[in-house]
SETILO-689216 format. One record per residue (C-alpha): residue in one letter; y, x, z; residue number from 1. Coordinates in steps of 0.001 Angstrom, whole numbers. Last residue first. Example, Ala and Ser with C-alpha at 12.3 -4.5 7.8 and 13.67 -1.06 7.14 Angstrom:
rest:yy:xx:zz:nr
S:-1060:13670:7140:2
A:-4500:12300:7800:1
This chain:
rest:yy:xx:zz:nr
V:-44956:-24280:156463:459
D:-43451:-25614:153517:458
T:-39874:-27239:153441:457
D:-39369:-30836:153824:456
F:-39442:-30233:157414:455
F:-36509:-28241:157817:454
N:-34774:-30721:155689:453
E:-35238:-33521:158475:452
I:-34335:-30948:160878:451
D:-30648:-30806:159164:450
S:-30252:-34268:159347:449
K:-31473:-34784:162824:448
M:-29087:-31827:163925:447
D:-26102:-33517:162585:446
Y:-27326:-36767:164247:445
Y:-27778:-35314:167616:444
P:-24594:-33263:167297:443
E:-22629:-36702:166868:442
S:-24634:-38492:169495:441
W:-24562:-36218:172321:440
S:-21928:-38169:174162:439
E:-20830:-37411:177916:438
L:-17548:-35560:176867:437
E:-16655:-36117:173011:436
K:-17028:-34084:169895:435
Q:-20440:-32072:171250:434
R:-21032:-29246:168930:433
Y:-23989:-28266:166875:432
L:-24330:-24627:166776:431
Q:-26830:-22676:164602:430
V:-28559:-19338:165524:429
S:-30036:-16905:163462:428
D:-27013:-14666:162592:427
Y:-26474:-14224:166302:426
W:-23155:-12738:167627:425
A:-20477:-14379:165814:424
T:-21889:-17809:166083:423
K:-22263:-20193:163219:422
K:-21502:-23870:163104:421
G:-17860:-23384:163969:420
E:-15175:-24162:166611:419
D:-14366:-23386:169999:418
L:-15964:-19861:170440:417
W:-19612:-19396:171270:416
W:-19198:-16560:173437:415
F:-16660:-18573:175534:414
S:-19345:-20814:177397:413
P:-19163:-24219:175952:412
V:-16659:-26845:176427:411
L:-17545:-29776:174338:410
P:-21118:-29055:175444:409
L:-23176:-27043:172623:408
F:-26883:-28268:171445:407
V:-28422:-25213:170090:406
K:-30496:-24877:167083:405
T:-32588:-21509:166572:404
P:-34098:-19541:163740:403
K:-35545:-16538:165677:402
G:-33565:-13205:165107:401
L:-35261:-12081:168578:400
A:-31573:-11633:169997:399
G:-30926:-14991:169143:398
A:-34043:-16183:170661:397
L:-33216:-14723:173880:396
H:-29551:-15700:173811:395
V:-30697:-19170:173194:394
I:-33300:-19173:175849:393
S:-30597:-18173:178278:392
N:-28913:-21459:178257:391
S:-26868:-23856:175832:390
S:-29319:-26590:175010:389
S:-32336:-25826:172922:388
I:-33990:-26345:169433:387
V:-36379:-23254:168641:386
L:-37653:-23158:165093:385
D:-41073:-21810:163485:384
C:-42288:-20841:166866:383
V:-44709:-17700:167546:382
D:-41697:-15429:168209:381
I:-40378:-17853:171217:380
L:-44011:-17382:172903:379
A:-43817:-13920:172273:378
A:-40228:-13553:173868:377
L:-41522:-16056:176848:376
G:-44433:-13540:177413:375
D:-42151:-10502:177552:374
I:-39714:-12524:179815:373
D:-42489:-13299:182354:372
S:-40229:-14238:185405:371
W:-38891:-17774:184644:370
R:-40979:-19031:181805:369
C:-43965:-18099:183513:368
I:-46795:-17660:180843:367
S:-50252:-18590:181993:366
P:-49409:-22271:181478:365
F:-49326:-22095:177579:364
E:-48009:-25707:177187:363
L:-49304:-26997:174020:362
I:-47784:-30422:173186:361
E:-48550:-32876:170701:360
L:-46008:-35638:170539:359
G:-46805:-39399:170801:358
F:-43099:-40211:171580:357
I:-43735:-42280:174675:356
N:-46683:-40699:176243:355
R:-46620:-37339:175095:354
L:-42955:-36797:175044:353
A:-42749:-38506:178254:352
E:-45425:-36877:179897:351
L:-43763:-33563:178945:350
D:-40699:-34602:180777:349
S:-42768:-35414:183836:348
E:-44255:-32085:183669:347
V:-40904:-30082:183598:346
D:-40986:-28490:186936:345
G:-39141:-25414:186132:344
Y:-38757:-23063:183224:343
Q:-38009:-24537:179872:342
L:-39860:-22911:176639:341
P:-42096:-25985:176061:340
V:-44276:-25530:172633:339
I:-44158:-28945:170643:338
I:-46596:-28940:167841:337
C:-45515:-30518:164370:336
N:-46307:-32591:161592:335
K:-43391:-35083:162473:334
D:-43520:-38724:163358:333
K:-41572:-38280:166492:332
F:-39367:-34844:166339:331
L:-35782:-35634:166722:330
E:-36561:-38938:168862:329
G:-38534:-37057:171265:328
F:-36136:-34230:171527:327
I:-33506:-36710:172257:326
S:-35516:-38248:174949:325
I:-35769:-34975:176748:324
D:-32077:-35778:177847:323
I:-30162:-32697:177187:322
S:-28442:-30173:179816:321
K:-25250:-28704:179233:320
S:-23685:-31149:181875:319
D:-25720:-29390:184892:318
I:-28949:-29846:186481:317
E:-28825:-28539:189882:316
G:-30103:-24967:191254:315
A:-26839:-24587:193183:314
E:-25672:-22135:190730:313
N:-25887:-24365:187906:312
L:-29219:-25175:186055:311
T:-29469:-25738:182229:310
K:-32243:-27851:180994:309
W:-33409:-28727:177416:308
A:-35659:-26117:176181:307
I:-37638:-26631:172972:306
G:-40034:-24312:170941:305
I:-41390:-25995:167808:304
I:-44329:-24958:165797:303
K:-44932:-26343:162351:302
K:-48475:-27628:161519:301
E:-50946:-26269:159264:300
K:-51641:-23191:160737:299
P:-53232:-24475:164118:298
L:-52074:-22538:167165:297
E:-54544:-20689:169460:296
A:-54781:-17698:167448:295
K:-50872:-17457:167310:294
L:-50831:-16731:171067:293
S:-52920:-13591:170477:292
N:-50897:-12556:167590:291
V:-47522:-12715:169568:290
K:-49392:-10846:172481:289
N:-50441:-8208:170601:288
K:-46989:-8102:168712:287
D:-44897:-7534:171962:286
S:-41426:-8984:171243:285
F:-38827:-6997:169490:284
L:-34852:-7509:170640:283
Y:-32281:-6441:168361:282
P:-32561:-8915:165588:281
F:-30646:-8302:162185:280
S:-27550:-9829:160684:279
K:-25120:-9363:163801:278
Y:-24279:-5675:163053:277
N:-20665:-5985:161840:276
L:-19294:-7609:164896:275
F:-17329:-4970:166607:274
D:-17595:-2706:163552:273
Q:-13818:-2258:163174:272
H:-13447:-1202:166894:271
H:-10938:-3134:168905:270
H:-13435:-5005:170545:269
L:-15340:-2364:172172:268
T:-13926:-1634:175602:267
A:-12629:-5075:176496:266
I:-15812:-6627:175101:265
L:-17924:-4182:177076:264
N:-16265:-5167:180464:263
G:-18960:-7815:181473:262
I:-21624:-4687:181173:261
P:-20082:-3124:184201:260
L:-18870:318:183360:259
H:-20102:3948:184383:258
F:-18803:7577:183425:257
D:-20380:11027:183513:256
F:-23960:10435:184115:255
D:-27099:11775:185770:254
D:-25104:14086:188282:253
K:-24499:11029:190608:252
L:-28270:10363:190748:251
I:-30017:7328:189586:250
N:-33306:5963:191059:249
K:-31443:4217:193714:248
Q:-29517:2082:191123:247
E:-32352:-468:190817:246
T:-33710:-1928:187797:245
Y:-33525:1169:185430:244
F:-33260:1691:181531:243
T:-33086:4748:179633:242
I:-31980:4211:176045:241
E:-33368:5989:173089:240
P:-36479:3668:173192:239
F:-34163:478:172496:238
S:-36419:-2346:171586:237
N:-39500:-1275:173734:236
E:-37309:-516:176545:235
Y:-35379:-3451:176260:234
I:-38617:-5643:176296:233
T:-40071:-3821:179240:232
K:-36832:-3850:181540:231
L:-35851:-7491:180909:230
R:-37485:-9153:184031:229
R:-36297:-6159:186097:228
D:-32826:-7210:185425:227
I:-31051:-4251:183984:226
I:-29144:-1028:185039:225
V:-28620:825:182135:224
K:-28479:4429:180922:223
I:-26783:5714:177830:222
K:-26440:9176:176300:221
K:-24187:10516:173562:220
I:-22502:7406:172953:219
K:-21482:6159:169343:218
K:-24841:5041:167721:217
R:-26100:3448:170934:216
L:-22957:1679:171228:215
N:-23496:-31:168139:214
R:-26780:-2146:169033:213
L:-25985:-1802:172702:212
F:-23415:-4364:172235:211
N:-26191:-7132:172251:210
L:-26210:-6271:176025:209
F:-23582:-8475:176821:208
F:-25346:-11408:175477:207
I:-28714:-10530:177293:206
E:-27230:-10058:180468:205
D:-25158:-13036:180291:204
G:-28241:-15131:179581:203
L:-29962:-13405:182642:202
G:-27125:-14158:184974:201
Q:-23991:-12175:186468:200
E:-23731:-8496:186596:199
R:-25610:-5299:185134:198
W:-24839:-1776:185343:197
L:-23994:508:182411:196
L:-24285:4199:183042:195
L:-22530:6588:180175:194
R:-23302:10256:179427:193
V:-20395:11051:177383:192
N:-19305:12492:173976:191
T:-17689:8913:173079:190
N:-14552:9638:174682:189
K:-12017:6497:174093:188
G:-14084:3520:175468:187
D:-12214:3511:178876:186
W:-15438:4276:180955:185
M:-15003:3705:184669:184
K:-14502:6867:186731:183
K:-17313:8530:188687:182
S:-18310:8902:192449:181
N:-17179:5535:193185:180
L:-20384:4163:191227:179
L:-22604:5964:193203:178
S:-20933:5542:196512:177
N:-20737:1800:196126:176
K:-18113:-23:198430:175
E:-15267:1263:196438:174
I:-17050:77:193145:173
I:-17580:-3432:194635:172
Q:-13766:-3696:195616:171
S:-12547:-2400:192053:170
I:-14853:-5064:190648:169
P:-13176:-7903:192453:168
W:-14571:-10756:190285:167
R:-13830:-12571:187093:166
W:-10379:-10734:187069:165
N:-11535:-8508:184519:164
Y:-11843:-11601:182073:163
E:-7997:-11203:181883:162
Q:-8173:-8177:180063:161
S:-10847:-9493:177763:160
G:-8773:-12425:176842:159
E:-5681:-10542:175922:158
E:-7401:-8449:173339:157
F:-10302:-10913:172620:156
Q:-8222:-13884:171355:155
G:-11152:-15549:169855:154
T:-10478:-19193:170733:153
I:-13364:-19175:173535:152
L:-12004:-15716:174753:151
L:-8462:-17070:175449:150
C:-9643:-20219:177135:149
H:-12419:-18310:179402:148
S:-9666:-15720:180132:147
L:-7002:-18235:181502:146
N:-9668:-19868:183930:145
Q:-10372:-16452:185165:144
H:-6887:-15628:185630:143
L:-5786:-19111:187147:142
E:-8890:-18748:189555:141
V:-7891:-15254:190822:140
N:-4074:-15995:191754:139
Q:-2363:-12865:191901:138
Q:501:-13977:189522:137
N:1533:-16794:191577:136
I:4385:-18733:189995:135
V:4461:-17009:186551:134
L:656:-17459:186870:133
G:987:-21438:186977:132
D:2909:-21139:183629:131
K:38:-18998:182024:130
Y:-2651:-21513:183117:129
T:-332:-24151:181602:128
K:43:-22277:178277:127
I:-3478:-21274:177956:126
A:-4616:-25175:178784:125
E:-2391:-26644:176299:124
N:-3787:-24035:173553:123
F:-7492:-24924:174699:122
L:-7503:-28829:174461:121
G:-11038:-28934:174399:120
F:-11243:-32006:176829:119
D:-12383:-29737:179698:118
R:-9714:-27074:178972:117
F:-6708:-29612:179111:116
L:-8058:-31082:182296:115
S:-8531:-27098:183623:114
G:-4759:-26355:182782:113
L:-3678:-29462:184851:112
N:-5742:-28263:187793:111
N:-4264:-24804:187550:110
F:-988:-26033:187256:109
A:-1516:-28260:190235:108
N:-2635:-25262:192177:107
F:426:-23557:191104:106
Y:2900:-26035:193130:105
N:5840:-24118:192393:104
K:7760:-27083:190491:103
D:7045:-29337:193509:102
L:7507:-33047:192753:101
S:7519:-32806:189130:100
I:4472:-30848:189285:99
A:2502:-33514:191448:98
K:3859:-36053:188704:97
R:2427:-34032:185956:96
F:-968:-33706:187756:95
N:-936:-37525:188374:94
T:-98:-38465:184660:93
L:-2573:-36034:183250:92
S:-5318:-37687:185588:91
K:-4480:-41174:184496:90
Q:-4578:-39988:180930:89
Y:-7753:-38232:180964:88
Q:-9926:-40610:182801:87
F:-13242:-38474:182693:86
Q:-14316:-39622:186358:85
R:-13906:-36167:187653:84
H:-10615:-35866:186108:83
F:-9523:-39152:187804:82
L:-10382:-37577:191065:81
I:-8729:-34331:190569:80
G:-5382:-36136:189228:79
L:-5387:-38191:192559:78
N:-5786:-35304:194777:77
N:-2809:-33386:192785:76
F:-860:-36735:193397:75
I:-1816:-36393:197125:74
E:-705:-32820:197209:73
P:2668:-33512:195548:72
D:3657:-35548:198565:71
N:6625:-38002:197557:70
E:4954:-41306:198134:69
D:4579:-40959:201957:68
L:3294:-43621:204314:67
V:2307:-46162:201281:66
L:1208:-43332:199236:65
F:-1348:-42540:202026:64
E:-2972:-45929:201465:63
K:-3123:-45095:197858:62
F:-4921:-41976:198494:61
K:-7381:-43781:200976:60
K:-8005:-46629:198174:59
E:-8563:-43958:195558:58
A:-11035:-42007:197722:57
L:-13001:-45430:198341:56
S:-13447:-45878:194622:55
F:-14518:-42395:193951:54
E:-17378:-42360:196417:53
N:-18569:-38868:194902:52
L:-19087:-37389:198333:51
E:-16501:-34804:197684:50
M:-14091:-37808:196645:49
H:-14996:-39587:199855:48
C:-14055:-36553:201832:47
V:-10830:-36077:199876:46
G:-9675:-39583:200748:45
Q:-10589:-39164:204318:44
L:-8482:-36034:204333:43
K:-5490:-37832:203036:42
V:-5646:-40700:205704:41
I:-6052:-38028:208312:40
F:-2869:-36245:207069:39
K:-853:-39539:207266:38
E:-1099:-39834:211254:37
A:444:-43143:211387:36
P:-2725:-44860:212833:35
F:-3306:-42409:215765:34
E:-5898:-44203:217928:33
K:-7575:-46234:215129:32
I:-7243:-42825:212928:31
L:-9029:-40944:215487:30
H:-12226:-43397:215354:29
G:-12377:-43278:211738:28
S:-11825:-39592:211451:27
K:-15045:-38913:213428:26
R:-17071:-40805:211020:25
L:-15395:-39651:208025:24
V:-15499:-36045:209026:23
E:-19380:-36516:209837:22
G:-19630:-37644:206227:21
F:-17960:-34863:204760:20
L:-20002:-32160:206652:19
G:-19167:-29316:204115:18
Q:-18843:-26874:206741:17
N:-15345:-26537:205615:16
F:-14814:-30075:206369:15
L:-16437:-29813:209816:14
D:-13877:-27185:210733:13
L:-11070:-29312:209306:12
L:-12168:-32232:211648:11
K:-12083:-29914:214755:10
N:-8612:-28872:213385:9
I:-7518:-32392:213151:8
E:-8383:-33159:217001:7
A:-6440:-30100:218141:6
Q:-3464:-31378:216048:5
I:-3759:-34959:217642:4
L:-3894:-33453:221213:3
N:-793:-31136:221017:2
M:-1018:-27495:220712:1
């Protein structure tokens, strides 16, 4: 190995650790010694892009093009760069250039598909992801992205099969002696004892468990491994089903088949009654807690529950979140009390509602919005209306049958589908869809009009 390759390998080690600033610092010295080493220029551009230094990234990528104007990867990088800046046409041009230079560049197909998807062009995205899979049939990310676009457009048959690529289920089962002792349920035989096991986040779990409404009528006996925060409310709502928070309390002889809850759409969607139960609630809050909370609330004002933040896996606020000022504008001068349903540190947001918009807020600090789901459900149940960004609050409120209005981003989670104001899963939930990236103006004005009508009715 020559000297330059050894130094590049060191840079790549730092890059893989996410130390982008350190890569830039060390590569700056290296490029002076090896000014024609184009890979270093490309790596610097990617580091700038990862640090959100977009103008510097573009400069480096263009420096690279002086050295090599036929590298498909640099055009792919430019496509990613412009995508992150919401510059659709520039991103499109560069992804297509990358593909024209290398017809087998499946990463460019994946990135082009994601560009289409993120701008709401789902049919174009589906075609592009499929083109990529012709090149690399085993690419997990292509399958995952394709599943989202198929499901969001209501193509449940194909989409649910692609959804099985969301994570390595077979590997998990192989390493789990309890699950590996039995086969996965295929949905055909209903005279069985079925074990359902949890996956993903709280909102996902509530959504997928909505299928218990019909499943309990079909299956001989059901056991469910569930998030411990949900155990009490599900036990009270589905007394005929047994719920566990850990699999160590389940024996191999306790069930005949098992299934991850995310596979329920694939297993059940072909049944005629797949969606015919959405008109009634399926979770029930603790009435004693509800009555206790109601005693603290005035009867002459409408009670509005709000949630406005959605956090990603890194705990950062993501694009589904709504600025608190939107809620202030919606409810200023209204005869209402705001009840925050949002978990986390929200005091500065609540102060803005009080001081800027003059809203009256009751916080109920004894209820932890993160860990006390029973208390949160009771809090939702005392509300006359819930307004939320697209997060787990919407699923919980919908399951409780509470009138709910939700701000949806341009590309929402697949269960909200790609159009319509009503949802296939919760009759009490209304959807207000973003029409442009980074702009909530249209759903805001649609919701504002409906809220005016809501306040025109009697409490």
